A tleap script that builds the chain and sets N, CA, C and O, in Angstrom:
source leaprc.protein.ff14SB
mol = sequence {
  NMET ASN ALA LYS LEU HIE ALA VAL THR ASP
  HIE THR GLY ARG PRO ILE ARG PHE PHE VAL
  THR ALA GLY GLN ALA SER ASP ASP THR GLY
  ALA ALA ALA LYS PHE GLY SER LEU PRO ASP
  ALA ASP TRP LEU LEU ALA ASP ARG GLY HIE
  ASP ALA ASP TRP PHE ARG ASN ALA LEU ALA
  ASP ARG GLY LEU HIE PRO CYS ILE PRO PRO
  ARG THR SER ARG LYS THR LYS ILE LYS TYR
  ASN LYS GLN ARG TYR LYS ARG ARG TYR ARG
  ILE GLU CYS MET PHE GLY ARG LEU LYS ASP
  TRP ARG ARG VAL ALA PRO ARG TYR ASP ARG
  CYS PRO LYS VAL PHE LEU SER ALA ILE ALA
  LEU ALA ALA THR VAL ILE PHE GLY LEU CYS
  VAL LEU THR LEU GLY PRO ARG ALA GLY ARG
  ARG CGLY
}
set mol.1.N position { 0.836 -1.173 0.000 }
set mol.1.CA position { 0.000 0.000 0.000 }
set mol.1.C position { 0.889 1.246 0.000 }
set mol.1.O position { 1.846 1.345 0.767 }
set mol.2.N position { 0.560 2.161 -0.849 }
set mol.2.CA position { 1.251 3.431 -0.888 }
set mol.2.C position { 0.223 4.500 -0.558 }
set mol.2.O position { -0.635 4.813 -1.382 }
set mol.3.N position { 0.304 5.061 0.639 }
set mol.3.CA position { -0.683 6.028 1.084 }
set mol.3.C position { 0.012 7.242 1.663 }
set mol.3.O position { 1.138 7.166 2.156 }
set mol.4.N position { -0.685 8.363 1.592 }
set mol.4.CA position { -0.180 9.607 2.143 }
set mol.4.C position { -1.153 10.053 3.222 }
set mol.4.O position { -2.363 10.102 3.002 }
set mol.5.N position { -0.617 10.373 4.382 }
set mol.5.CA position { -1.432 10.784 5.514 }
set mol.5.C position { -1.432 12.306 5.617 }
set mol.5.O position { -0.370 12.927 5.670 }
set mol.6.N position { -2.608 12.901 5.647 }
set mol.6.CA position { -2.777 14.339 5.828 }
set mol.6.C position { -3.375 14.534 7.215 }
set mol.6.O position { -4.252 13.775 7.627 }
set mol.7.N position { -2.905 15.547 7.935 }
set mol.7.CA position { -3.363 15.749 9.302 }
set mol.7.C position { -3.668 17.204 9.578 }
set mol.7.O position { -3.098 18.108 8.966 }
set mol.8.N position { -4.579 17.412 10.513 }
set mol.8.CA position { -4.879 18.730 11.062 }
set mol.8.C position { -4.600 18.638 12.550 }
set mol.8.O position { -5.056 17.710 13.219 }
set mol.9.N position { -3.848 19.605 13.068 }
set mol.9.CA position { -3.545 19.617 14.496 }
set mol.9.C position { -3.990 20.954 15.083 }
set mol.9.O position { -4.277 21.910 14.363 }
set mol.10.N position { -4.038 20.989 16.406 }
set mol.10.CA position { -4.329 22.260 17.051 }
set mol.10.C position { -3.034 23.021 17.269 }
set mol.10.O position { -1.987 22.609 16.770 }
set mol.11.N position { -3.085 24.122 18.003 }
set mol.11.CA position { -1.914 24.981 18.168 }
set mol.11.C position { -0.812 24.351 19.012 }
set mol.11.O position { 0.322 24.830 18.998 }
set mol.12.N position { -1.123 23.291 19.742 }
set mol.12.CA position { -0.098 22.620 20.541 }
set mol.12.C position { 0.474 21.395 19.845 }
set mol.12.O position { 1.394 20.764 20.365 }
set mol.13.N position { -0.056 21.049 18.678 }
set mol.13.CA position { 0.438 19.890 17.945 }
set mol.13.C position { -0.330 18.614 18.238 }
set mol.13.O position { 0.105 17.530 17.851 }
set mol.14.N position { -1.472 18.726 18.920 }
set mol.14.CA position { -2.291 17.543 19.180 }
set mol.14.C position { -3.088 17.200 17.931 }
set mol.14.O position { -3.640 18.098 17.296 }
set mol.15.N position { -3.163 15.928 17.563 }
set mol.15.CA position { -3.884 15.543 16.349 }
set mol.15.C position { -5.390 15.736 16.501 }
set mol.15.O position { -5.969 15.399 17.533 }
set mol.16.N position { -6.017 16.283 15.459 }
set mol.16.CA position { -7.466 16.510 15.474 }
set mol.16.C position { -8.160 15.702 14.381 }
set mol.16.O position { -9.106 14.964 14.657 }
set mol.17.N position { -7.686 15.843 13.131 }
set mol.17.CA position { -8.326 15.166 12.002 }
set mol.17.C position { -7.269 14.569 11.087 }
set mol.17.O position { -6.159 15.086 10.961 }
set mol.18.N position { -7.650 13.456 10.448 }
set mol.18.CA position { -6.752 12.782 9.512 }
set mol.18.C position { -7.493 12.462 8.233 }
set mol.18.O position { -8.716 12.319 8.214 }
set mol.19.N position { -6.722 12.352 7.164 }
set mol.19.CA position { -7.261 11.961 5.872 }
set mol.19.C position { -6.170 11.215 5.132 }
set mol.19.O position { -5.022 11.659 5.106 }
set mol.20.N position { -6.511 10.094 4.534 }
set mol.20.CA position { -5.546 9.275 3.797 }
set mol.20.C position { -5.871 9.361 2.315 }
set mol.20.O position { -7.017 9.168 1.910 }
set mol.21.N position { -4.852 9.653 1.504 }
set mol.21.CA position { -5.007 9.642 0.056 }
set mol.21.C position { -4.016 8.652 -0.537 }
set mol.21.O position { -3.137 8.139 0.155 }
set mol.22.N position { -4.171 8.400 -1.804 }
set mol.22.CA position { -3.213 7.533 -2.502 }
set mol.22.C position { -1.853 8.215 -2.513 }
set mol.22.O position { -1.768 9.442 -2.565 }
set mol.23.N position { -0.808 7.431 -2.464 }
set mol.23.CA position { 0.538 7.976 -2.376 }
set mol.23.C position { 0.939 8.836 -3.547 }
set mol.23.O position { 1.738 9.758 -3.384 }
set mol.24.N position { 0.405 8.561 -4.732 }
set mol.24.CA position { 0.774 9.324 -5.913 }
set mol.24.C position { -0.070 10.590 -6.071 }
set mol.24.O position { 0.201 11.395 -6.961 }
set mol.25.N position { -1.082 10.781 -5.232 }
set mol.25.CA position { -1.921 11.977 -5.303 }
set mol.25.C position { -1.156 13.181 -4.765 }
set mol.25.O position { -0.309 13.049 -3.881 }
set mol.26.N position { -1.463 14.344 -5.303 }
set mol.26.CA position { -0.764 15.550 -4.851 }
set mol.26.C position { -1.332 16.009 -3.507 }
set mol.26.O position { -2.382 15.541 -3.067 }
set mol.27.N position { -0.621 16.923 -2.874 }
set mol.27.CA position { -1.082 17.462 -1.600 }
set mol.27.C position { -2.324 18.319 -1.777 }
set mol.27.O position { -3.056 18.550 -0.815 }
set mol.28.N position { -2.574 18.796 -2.993 }
set mol.28.CA position { -3.781 19.575 -3.252 }
set mol.28.C position { -5.032 18.742 -3.004 }
set mol.28.O position { -6.042 19.268 -2.536 }
set mol.29.N position { -4.976 17.457 -3.310 }
set mol.29.CA position { -6.114 16.569 -3.061 }
set mol.29.C position { -6.414 16.498 -1.574 }
set mol.29.O position { -7.574 16.575 -1.169 }
set mol.30.N position { -5.382 16.353 -0.763 }
set mol.30.CA position { -5.570 16.321 0.684 }
set mol.30.C position { -6.037 17.658 1.220 }
set mol.30.O position { -6.834 17.710 2.157 }
set mol.31.N position { -5.546 18.747 0.631 }
set mol.31.CA position { -5.960 20.081 1.069 }
set mol.31.C position { -7.439 20.299 0.782 }
set mol.31.O position { -8.160 20.860 1.608 }
set mol.32.N position { -7.890 19.859 -0.379 }
set mol.32.CA position { -9.307 20.012 -0.722 }
set mol.32.C position { -10.182 19.179 0.206 }
set mol.32.O position { -11.270 19.612 0.587 }
set mol.33.N position { -9.720 17.997 0.567 }
set mol.33.CA position { -10.500 17.133 1.446 }
set mol.33.C position { -10.553 17.674 2.869 }
set mol.33.O position { -11.577 17.552 3.541 }
set mol.34.N position { -9.462 18.268 3.331 }
set mol.34.CA position { -9.402 18.778 4.702 }
set mol.34.C position { -10.068 20.136 4.853 }
set mol.34.O position { -10.428 20.519 5.966 }
set mol.35.N position { -10.240 20.870 3.767 }
set mol.35.CA position { -10.671 22.259 3.864 }
set mol.35.C position { -12.016 22.407 4.572 }
set mol.35.O position { -12.184 23.317 5.384 }
set mol.36.N position { -12.952 21.550 4.284 }
set mol.36.CA position { -14.276 21.654 4.891 }
set mol.36.C position { -14.293 21.381 6.379 }
set mol.36.O position { -15.224 21.799 7.068 }
set mol.37.N position { -13.294 20.694 6.889 }
set mol.37.CA position { -13.303 20.318 8.302 }
set mol.37.C position { -12.232 21.042 9.115 }
set mol.37.O position { -11.866 20.584 10.197 }
set mol.38.N position { -11.728 22.161 8.608 }
set mol.38.CA position { -10.729 22.909 9.363 }
set mol.38.C position { -11.380 23.571 10.574 }
set mol.38.O position { -12.483 24.107 10.466 }
set mol.39.N position { -10.716 23.541 11.715 }
set mol.39.CA position { -11.283 24.193 12.901 }
set mol.39.C position { -11.179 25.712 12.795 }
set mol.39.O position { -10.456 26.240 11.951 }
set mol.40.N position { -11.911 26.399 13.660 }
set mol.40.CA position { -11.821 27.857 13.692 }
set mol.40.C position { -10.450 28.253 14.216 }
set mol.40.O position { -10.041 27.832 15.298 }
set mol.41.N position { -9.756 29.056 13.449 }
set mol.41.CA position { -8.410 29.497 13.825 }
set mol.41.C position { -8.117 30.804 13.095 }
set mol.41.O position { -8.859 31.220 12.205 }
set mol.42.N position { -7.036 31.430 13.488 }
set mol.42.CA position { -6.607 32.657 12.812 }
set mol.42.C position { -5.606 32.361 11.706 }
set mol.42.O position { -5.617 33.008 10.659 }
set mol.43.N position { -4.738 31.376 11.945 }
set mol.43.CA position { -3.657 31.045 11.010 }
set mol.43.C position { -3.707 29.575 10.635 }
set mol.43.O position { -4.169 28.737 11.409 }
set mol.44.N position { -3.226 29.274 9.434 }
set mol.44.CA position { -3.056 27.895 9.002 }
set mol.44.C position { -1.612 27.720 8.564 }
set mol.44.O position { -1.147 28.398 7.647 }
set mol.45.N position { -0.904 26.810 9.221 }
set mol.45.CA position { 0.475 26.497 8.847 }
set mol.45.C position { 0.457 25.246 7.981 }
set mol.45.O position { -0.158 24.244 8.347 }
set mol.46.N position { 1.119 25.300 6.851 }
set mol.46.CA position { 1.179 24.149 5.951 }
set mol.46.C position { 2.508 24.178 5.219 }
set mol.46.O position { 3.182 25.208 5.169 }
set mol.47.N position { 2.879 23.033 4.652 }
set mol.47.CA position { 4.151 22.973 3.936 }
set mol.47.C position { 3.972 23.408 2.483 }
set mol.47.O position { 2.874 23.763 2.055 }
set mol.48.N position { 5.063 23.372 1.743 }
set mol.48.CA position { 5.060 23.853 0.357 }
set mol.48.C position { 4.091 23.102 -0.543 }
set mol.48.O position { 3.618 23.650 -1.538 }
set mol.49.N position { 3.797 21.880 -0.211 }
set mol.49.CA position { 2.893 21.087 -1.040 }
set mol.49.C position { 1.491 21.658 -1.116 }
set mol.49.O position { 0.741 21.350 -2.042 }
set mol.50.N position { 1.133 22.490 -0.148 }
set mol.50.CA position { -0.201 23.090 -0.112 }
set mol.50.C position { -0.229 24.479 -0.739 }
set mol.50.O position { -1.235 25.181 -0.642 }
set mol.51.N position { 0.852 24.876 -1.374 }
set mol.51.CA position { 0.922 26.195 -1.991 }
set mol.51.C position { 0.212 26.183 -3.337 }
set mol.51.O position { 0.785 25.808 -4.360 }
set mol.52.N position { -1.041 26.600 -3.310 }
set mol.52.CA position { -1.834 26.727 -4.535 }
set mol.52.C position { -2.694 27.979 -4.389 }
set mol.52.O position { -3.170 28.292 -3.298 }
set mol.53.N position { -2.885 28.681 -5.484 }
set mol.53.CA position { -3.657 29.915 -5.436 }
set mol.53.C position { -5.092 29.672 -4.983 }
set mol.53.O position { -5.632 30.451 -4.197 }
set mol.54.N position { -5.716 28.598 -5.472 }
set mol.54.CA position { -7.101 28.326 -5.081 }
set mol.54.C position { -7.203 28.064 -3.583 }
set mol.54.O position { -8.183 28.460 -2.953 }
set mol.55.N position { -6.198 27.397 -3.002 }
set mol.55.CA position { -6.225 27.093 -1.571 }
set mol.55.C position { -6.033 28.371 -0.755 }
set mol.55.O position { -6.724 28.587 0.240 }
set mol.56.N position { -5.106 29.205 -1.174 }
set mol.56.CA position { -4.888 30.482 -0.486 }
set mol.56.C position { -6.135 31.362 -0.549 }
set mol.56.O position { -6.501 31.987 0.447 }
set mol.57.N position { -6.789 31.416 -1.709 }
set mol.57.CA position { -7.999 32.217 -1.856 }
set mol.57.C position { -9.142 31.671 -1.008 }
set mol.57.O position { -9.895 32.433 -0.402 }
set mol.58.N position { -9.266 30.349 -0.971 }
set mol.58.CA position { -10.321 29.740 -0.156 }
set mol.58.C position { -10.093 30.005 1.327 }
set mol.58.O position { -11.044 30.235 2.074 }
set mol.59.N position { -8.836 29.975 1.753 }
set mol.59.CA position { -8.529 30.280 3.154 }
set mol.59.C position { -8.849 31.743 3.470 }
set mol.59.O position { -9.398 32.050 4.528 }
set mol.60.N position { -8.504 32.634 2.552 }
set mol.60.CA position { -8.783 34.060 2.759 }
set mol.60.C position { -10.282 34.311 2.821 }
set mol.60.O position { -10.736 35.127 3.624 }
set mol.61.N position { -11.063 33.620 1.983 }
set mol.61.CA position { -12.517 33.771 2.013 }
set mol.61.C position { -13.097 33.308 3.344 }
set mol.61.O position { -14.115 33.825 3.802 }
set mol.62.N position { -12.454 32.351 3.943 }
set mol.62.CA position { -12.926 31.808 5.228 }
set mol.62.C position { -12.392 32.607 6.419 }
set mol.62.O position { -12.808 32.372 7.553 }
set mol.63.N position { -11.490 33.533 6.180 }
set mol.63.CA position { -10.956 34.356 7.252 }
set mol.63.C position { -9.690 33.804 7.887 }
set mol.63.O position { -9.271 34.281 8.942 }
set mol.64.N position { -9.077 32.812 7.265 }
set mol.64.CA position { -7.828 32.224 7.757 }
set mol.64.C position { -6.650 32.863 7.039 }
set mol.64.O position { -6.701 33.107 5.834 }
set mol.65.N position { -5.602 33.127 7.781 }
set mol.65.CA position { -4.376 33.666 7.198 }
set mol.65.C position { -3.437 32.507 6.903 }
set mol.65.O position { -3.030 31.809 7.832 }
set mol.66.N position { -3.079 32.275 5.646 }
set mol.66.CA position { -2.176 31.170 5.338 }
set mol.66.C position { -0.722 31.520 5.656 }
set mol.66.O position { -0.255 32.620 5.360 }
set mol.67.N position { -0.035 30.584 6.251 }
set mol.67.CA position { 1.405 30.703 6.473 }
set mol.67.C position { 2.040 29.507 5.757 }
set mol.67.O position { 2.394 28.496 6.364 }
set mol.68.N position { 2.165 29.670 4.448 }
set mol.68.CA position { 2.635 28.594 3.579 }
set mol.68.C position { 3.786 29.135 2.748 }
set mol.68.O position { 3.602 30.107 2.015 }
set mol.69.N position { 4.966 28.537 2.839 }
set mol.69.CA position { 6.063 29.020 1.992 }
set mol.69.C position { 5.768 28.726 0.519 }
set mol.69.O position { 5.149 27.709 0.207 }
set mol.70.N position { 6.198 29.591 -0.378 }
set mol.70.CA position { 5.918 29.360 -1.794 }
set mol.70.C position { 6.758 28.215 -2.353 }
set mol.70.O position { 7.870 27.953 -1.896 }
set mol.71.N position { 6.202 27.554 -3.339 }
set mol.71.CA position { 6.971 26.510 -4.028 }
set mol.71.C position { 8.132 27.161 -4.765 }
set mol.71.O position { 8.065 28.329 -5.148 }
set mol.72.N position { 9.171 26.406 -4.954 }
set mol.72.CA position { 10.347 26.952 -5.631 }
set mol.72.C position { 10.057 27.257 -7.100 }
set mol.72.O position { 10.728 28.095 -7.702 }
set mol.73.N position { 9.067 26.586 -7.677 }
set mol.73.CA position { 8.748 26.810 -9.082 }
set mol.73.C position { 7.774 27.969 -9.298 }
set mol.73.O position { 7.456 28.296 -10.441 }
set mol.74.N position { 7.305 28.583 -8.237 }
set mol.74.CA position { 6.346 29.697 -8.353 }
set mol.74.C position { 7.042 30.911 -8.966 }
set mol.74.O position { 8.137 31.284 -8.544 }
set mol.75.N position { 6.405 31.518 -9.955 }
set mol.75.CA position { 7.010 32.654 -10.644 }
set mol.75.C position { 6.966 33.911 -9.790 }
set mol.75.O position { 7.952 34.643 -9.715 }
set mol.76.N position { 5.835 34.168 -9.145 }
set mol.76.CA position { 5.732 35.323 -8.253 }
set mol.76.C position { 5.837 34.819 -6.817 }
set mol.76.O position { 4.989 34.056 -6.354 }
set mol.77.N position { 6.860 35.241 -6.133 }
set mol.77.CA position { 7.084 34.790 -4.761 }
set mol.77.C position { 6.076 35.443 -3.816 }
set mol.77.O position { 5.775 36.631 -3.938 }
set mol.78.N position { 5.573 34.672 -2.898 }
set mol.78.CA position { 4.614 35.149 -1.912 }
set mol.78.C position { 5.304 35.202 -0.564 }
set mol.78.O position { 5.996 34.261 -0.176 }
set mol.79.N position { 5.116 36.299 0.148 }
set mol.79.CA position { 5.726 36.433 1.466 }
set mol.79.C position { 4.910 35.650 2.490 }
set mol.79.O position { 3.691 35.523 2.374 }
set mol.80.N position { 5.605 35.134 3.485 }
set mol.80.CA position { 4.960 34.425 4.586 }
set mol.80.C position { 5.729 34.731 5.861 }
set mol.80.O position { 6.887 35.143 5.808 }
set mol.81.N position { 5.096 34.534 6.987 }
set mol.81.CA position { 5.679 34.843 8.286 }
set mol.81.C position { 6.627 33.709 8.690 }
set mol.81.O position { 6.176 32.646 9.117 }
set mol.82.N position { 7.918 33.930 8.557 }
set mol.82.CA position { 8.902 32.884 8.824 }
set mol.82.C position { 8.961 32.527 10.304 }
set mol.82.O position { 9.188 31.368 10.649 }
set mol.83.N position { 8.763 33.496 11.173 }
set mol.83.CA position { 8.766 33.204 12.611 }
set mol.83.C position { 7.597 32.305 12.973 }
set mol.83.O position { 7.754 31.366 13.754 }
set mol.84.N position { 6.431 32.581 12.416 }
set mol.84.CA position { 5.261 31.755 12.685 }
set mol.84.C position { 5.440 30.361 12.078 }
set mol.84.O position { 5.023 29.365 12.670 }
set mol.85.N position { 6.061 30.294 10.899 }
set mol.85.CA position { 6.246 29.002 10.226 }
set mol.85.C position { 7.165 28.081 11.025 }
set mol.85.O position { 7.073 26.860 10.901 }
set mol.86.N position { 8.045 28.648 11.836 }
set mol.86.CA position { 8.938 27.816 12.657 }
set mol.86.C position { 8.166 26.979 13.663 }
set mol.86.O position { 8.685 25.981 14.163 }
set mol.87.N position { 6.934 27.370 13.967 }
set mol.87.CA position { 6.107 26.590 14.893 }
set mol.87.C position { 5.586 25.304 14.269 }
set mol.87.O position { 4.962 24.493 14.953 }
set mol.88.N position { 5.832 25.112 12.996 }
set mol.88.CA position { 5.359 23.916 12.309 }
set mol.88.C position { 6.061 22.655 12.812 }
set mol.88.O position { 5.631 21.541 12.516 }
set mol.89.N position { 7.128 22.834 13.565 }
set mol.89.CA position { 7.820 21.668 14.121 }
set mol.89.C position { 6.876 20.846 14.992 }
set mol.89.O position { 7.067 19.640 15.144 }
set mol.90.N position { 5.853 21.492 15.570 }
set mol.90.CA position { 4.894 20.765 16.410 }
set mol.90.C position { 4.135 19.720 15.598 }
set mol.90.O position { 3.822 18.642 16.104 }
set mol.91.N position { 3.843 20.038 14.348 }
set mol.91.CA position { 3.155 19.090 13.480 }
set mol.91.C position { 4.082 17.923 13.161 }
set mol.91.O position { 3.660 16.767 13.170 }
set mol.92.N position { 5.339 18.225 12.880 }
set mol.92.CA position { 6.302 17.161 12.595 }
set mol.92.C position { 6.522 16.273 13.816 }
set mol.92.O position { 6.708 15.063 13.683 }
set mol.93.N position { 6.502 16.872 15.001 }
set mol.93.CA position { 6.625 16.074 16.235 }
set mol.93.C position { 5.433 15.141 16.394 }
set mol.93.O position { 5.587 14.012 16.859 }
set mol.94.N position { 4.234 15.606 16.007 }
set mol.94.CA position { 3.051 14.758 16.075 }
set mol.94.C position { 3.198 13.551 15.147 }
set mol.94.O position { 2.850 12.432 15.524 }
set mol.95.N position { 3.715 13.777 13.934 }
set mol.95.CA position { 3.950 12.662 13.029 }
set mol.95.C position { 5.007 11.714 13.603 }
set mol.95.O position { 4.901 10.499 13.441 }
set mol.96.N position { 6.013 12.258 14.265 }
set mol.96.CA position { 7.028 11.422 14.906 }
set mol.96.C position { 6.437 10.568 16.007 }
set mol.96.O position { 6.798 9.399 16.145 }
set mol.97.N position { 5.519 11.142 16.805 }
set mol.97.CA position { 4.860 10.374 17.862 }
set mol.97.C position { 3.984 9.280 17.269 }
set mol.97.O position { 3.880 8.193 17.838 }
set mol.98.N position { 3.356 9.557 16.135 }
set mol.98.CA position { 2.555 8.518 15.479 }
set mol.98.C position { 3.438 7.359 15.022 }
set mol.98.O position { 3.047 6.195 15.113 }
set mol.99.N position { 4.622 7.686 14.534 }
set mol.99.CA position { 5.521 6.646 14.035 }
set mol.99.C position { 6.149 5.829 15.154 }
set mol.99.O position { 6.770 4.800 14.891 }
set mol.100.N position { 5.997 6.275 16.404 }
set mol.100.CA position { 6.439 5.457 17.529 }
set mol.100.C position { 5.590 4.200 17.666 }
set mol.100.O position { 6.017 3.222 18.279 }
set mol.101.N position { 4.403 4.225 17.103 }
set mol.101.CA position { 3.523 3.070 17.158 }
set mol.101.C position { 3.972 2.073 16.093 }
set mol.101.O position { 4.077 2.401 14.912 }
set mol.102.N position { 4.227 0.879 16.533 }
set mol.102.CA position { 4.818 -0.133 15.661 }
set mol.102.C position { 3.939 -0.468 14.463 }
set mol.102.O position { 4.460 -0.757 13.386 }
set mol.103.N position { 2.651 -0.437 14.619 }
set mol.103.CA position { 1.756 -0.782 13.519 }
set mol.103.C position { 1.660 0.339 12.484 }
set mol.103.O position { 1.411 0.070 11.308 }
set mol.104.N position { 1.852 1.585 12.903 }
set mol.104.CA position { 1.681 2.722 11.998 }
set mol.104.C position { 2.928 2.965 11.157 }
set mol.104.O position { 2.821 3.197 9.953 }
set mol.105.N position { 4.100 2.916 11.766 }
set mol.105.CA position { 5.338 3.285 11.063 }
set mol.105.C position { 5.611 2.428 9.824 }
set mol.105.O position { 5.838 2.992 8.753 }
set mol.106.N position { 5.600 1.101 9.915 }
set mol.106.CA position { 5.896 0.313 8.703 }
set mol.106.C position { 4.693 0.093 7.803 }
set mol.106.O position { 4.834 -0.501 6.734 }
set mol.107.N position { 3.510 0.555 8.204 }
set mol.107.CA position { 2.291 0.406 7.407 }
set mol.107.C position { 2.017 -1.039 7.044 }
set mol.107.O position { 1.979 -1.414 5.872 }
set mol.108.N position { 1.826 -1.840 8.084 }
set mol.108.CA position { 1.529 -3.251 7.885 }
set mol.108.C position { 0.188 -3.472 7.195 }
set mol.108.O position { 0.024 -4.440 6.452 }
set mol.109.N position { -0.754 -2.595 7.433 }
set mol.109.CA position { -2.106 -2.791 6.917 }
set mol.109.C position { -2.188 -2.435 5.442 }
set mol.109.O position { -1.722 -1.380 5.011 }
set mol.110.N position { -2.790 -3.336 4.681 }
set mol.110.CA position { -2.944 -3.094 3.244 }
set mol.110.C position { -4.203 -2.290 2.955 }
set mol.110.O position { -4.247 -1.538 1.981 }
set mol.111.N position { -5.203 -2.436 3.771 }
set mol.111.CA position { -6.471 -1.738 3.581 }
set mol.111.C position { -6.369 -0.333 4.176 }
set mol.111.O position { -5.994 -0.186 5.339 }
set mol.112.N position { -6.696 0.699 3.400 }
set mol.112.CA position { -6.609 2.066 3.931 }
set mol.112.C position { -7.504 2.312 5.151 }
set mol.112.O position { -7.153 3.104 6.026 }
set mol.113.N position { -8.654 1.640 5.213 }
set mol.113.CA position { -9.550 1.825 6.360 }
set mol.113.C position { -8.922 1.283 7.641 }
set mol.113.O position { -9.043 1.891 8.705 }
set mol.114.N position { -8.263 0.155 7.533 }
set mol.114.CA position { -7.618 -0.428 8.708 }
set mol.114.C position { -6.414 0.422 9.115 }
set mol.114.O position { -6.164 0.622 10.304 }
set mol.115.N position { -5.674 0.919 8.129 }
set mol.115.CA position { -4.532 1.798 8.405 }
set mol.115.C position { -4.999 3.067 9.114 }
set mol.115.O position { -4.385 3.497 10.089 }
set mol.116.N position { -6.090 3.667 8.622 }
set mol.116.CA position { -6.630 4.860 9.249 }
set mol.116.C position { -7.157 4.559 10.652 }
set mol.116.O position { -7.076 5.412 11.536 }
set mol.117.N position { -7.684 3.378 10.861 }
set mol.117.CA position { -8.150 2.986 12.194 }
set mol.117.C position { -6.985 2.887 13.171 }
set mol.117.O position { -7.103 3.316 14.319 }
set mol.118.N position { -5.861 2.327 12.731 }
set mol.118.CA position { -4.678 2.246 13.586 }
set mol.118.C position { -4.159 3.639 13.913 }
set mol.118.O position { -3.720 3.896 15.034 }
set mol.119.N position { -4.210 4.529 12.943 }
set mol.119.CA position { -3.786 5.903 13.175 }
set mol.119.C position { -4.722 6.591 14.168 }
set mol.119.O position { -4.271 7.316 15.055 }
set mol.120.N position { -6.028 6.360 14.015 }
set mol.120.CA position { -6.995 6.975 14.930 }
set mol.120.C position { -6.782 6.484 16.361 }
set mol.120.O position { -6.885 7.268 17.305 }
set mol.121.N position { -6.489 5.209 16.529 }
set mol.121.CA position { -6.229 4.677 17.867 }
set mol.121.C position { -4.974 5.315 18.462 }
set mol.121.O position { -4.976 5.731 19.620 }
set mol.122.N position { -3.917 5.389 17.678 }
set mol.122.CA position { -2.675 6.001 18.157 }
set mol.122.C position { -2.889 7.483 18.456 }
set mol.122.O position { -2.381 7.993 19.454 }
set mol.123.N position { -3.636 8.174 17.602 }
set mol.123.CA position { -3.871 9.602 17.805 }
set mol.123.C position { -4.704 9.859 19.059 }
set mol.123.O position { -4.497 10.857 19.751 }
set mol.124.N position { -5.631 8.972 19.349 }
set mol.124.CA position { -6.438 9.122 20.561 }
set mol.124.C position { -5.566 9.051 21.799 }
set mol.124.O position { -5.719 9.850 22.722 }
set mol.125.N position { -4.657 8.099 21.816 }
set mol.125.CA position { -3.752 7.963 22.957 }
set mol.125.C position { -2.806 9.160 23.028 }
set mol.125.O position { -2.563 9.694 24.110 }
set mol.126.N position { -2.273 9.581 21.888 }
set mol.126.CA position { -1.363 10.731 21.861 }
set mol.126.C position { -2.080 11.989 22.345 }
set mol.126.O position { -1.523 12.761 23.126 }
set mol.127.N position { -3.310 12.196 21.884 }
set mol.127.CA position { -4.084 13.365 22.308 }
set mol.127.C position { -4.306 13.331 23.816 }
set mol.127.O position { -4.147 14.346 24.494 }
set mol.128.N position { -4.671 12.169 24.338 }
set mol.128.CA position { -4.889 12.033 25.777 }
set mol.128.C position { -3.623 12.270 26.579 }
set mol.128.O position { -3.660 12.916 27.626 }
set mol.129.N position { -2.500 11.751 26.093 }
set mol.129.CA position { -1.242 11.963 26.802 }
set mol.129.C position { -0.820 13.431 26.774 }
set mol.129.O position { -0.265 13.939 27.749 }
set mol.130.N position { -1.080 14.103 25.668 }
set mol.130.CA position { -0.749 15.534 25.591 }
set mol.130.C position { -1.586 16.329 26.584 }
set mol.130.O position { -1.083 17.257 27.217 }
set mol.131.N position { -2.855 15.974 26.725 }
set mol.131.CA position { -3.721 16.671 27.666 }
set mol.131.C position { -3.231 16.435 29.089 }
set mol.131.O position { -3.194 17.365 29.895 }
set mol.132.N position { -2.854 15.202 29.403 }
set mol.132.CA position { -2.367 14.896 30.749 }
set mol.132.C position { -1.031 15.576 31.030 }
set mol.132.O position { -0.797 16.061 32.137 }
set mol.133.N position { -0.161 15.610 30.034 }
set mol.133.CA position { 1.167 16.196 30.209 }
set mol.133.C position { 1.100 17.715 30.310 }
set mol.133.O position { 1.771 18.314 31.151 }
set mol.134.N position { 0.292 18.339 29.453 }
set mol.134.CA position { 0.242 19.791 29.420 }
set mol.134.C position { -0.621 20.365 30.537 }
set mol.134.O position { -0.450 21.525 30.913 }
set mol.135.N position { -1.534 19.581 31.065 }
set mol.135.CA position { -2.366 20.034 32.168 }
set mol.135.C position { -3.531 20.881 31.715 }
set mol.135.O position { -3.871 20.882 30.532 }
set mol.136.N position { -4.159 21.613 32.646 }
set mol.136.CA position { -5.385 22.344 32.325 }
set mol.136.C position { -5.158 23.526 31.386 }
set mol.136.O position { -6.123 24.022 30.805 }
set mol.137.N position { -3.945 23.989 31.217 }
set mol.137.CA position { -3.675 25.124 30.331 }
set mol.137.C position { -3.536 24.687 28.872 }
set mol.137.O position { -3.312 25.533 28.006 }
set mol.138.N position { -3.662 23.395 28.575 }
set mol.138.CA position { -3.427 22.896 27.220 }
set mol.138.C position { -4.394 23.476 26.205 }
set mol.138.O position { -4.021 23.690 25.052 }
set mol.139.N position { -5.611 23.730 26.607 }
set mol.139.CA position { -6.605 24.225 25.658 }
set mol.139.C position { -6.570 25.724 25.467 }
set mol.139.O position { -7.264 26.239 24.590 }
set mol.140.N position { -5.796 26.440 26.246 }
set mol.140.CA position { -5.752 27.900 26.174 }
set mol.140.C position { -4.698 28.364 25.194 }
set mol.140.O position { -3.655 27.732 25.032 }
set mol.141.N position { -4.985 29.475 24.546 }
set mol.141.CA position { -3.992 30.081 23.652 }
set mol.141.C position { -3.205 31.088 24.440 }
set mol.141.O position { -3.709 31.715 25.372 }
set mol.142.N position { -1.951 31.232 24.046 }
set mol.142.CA position { -1.191 32.272 24.708 }
set mol.142.C position { 0.196 31.975 24.887 }
set mol.142.O position { 0.935 32.790 25.439 }
savepdb mol mol.pdb
quit
């Protein structure tokens, strides 16, 4: 199975939503699938794969400020907040915590539904551990 995992996290890096696409599909497919279920926020941090004009316009229409670095092939460079983008490490840490689970990292499951179920189980535990570790201030911004 060749699959690509797309994730939405909160501001602390806790997993909220997941979507699995075929491995050869572009990140735009995952962005379109996730767009309807994005939580209320001020900013959206994403990697270069999500740099598309339609996605940026859709985020602006919804009131979200995109913090997405431009692709290297883009003719007109778009500015983004580099200090804010450095916080994206929290998302990468979440993916690292998911890969600590033996069933998720090597992708033993051939069926995408079973693979997504294993991810959901791991994410539930990770979310719970983050809440316990961070304490009552975990849900607050600041």
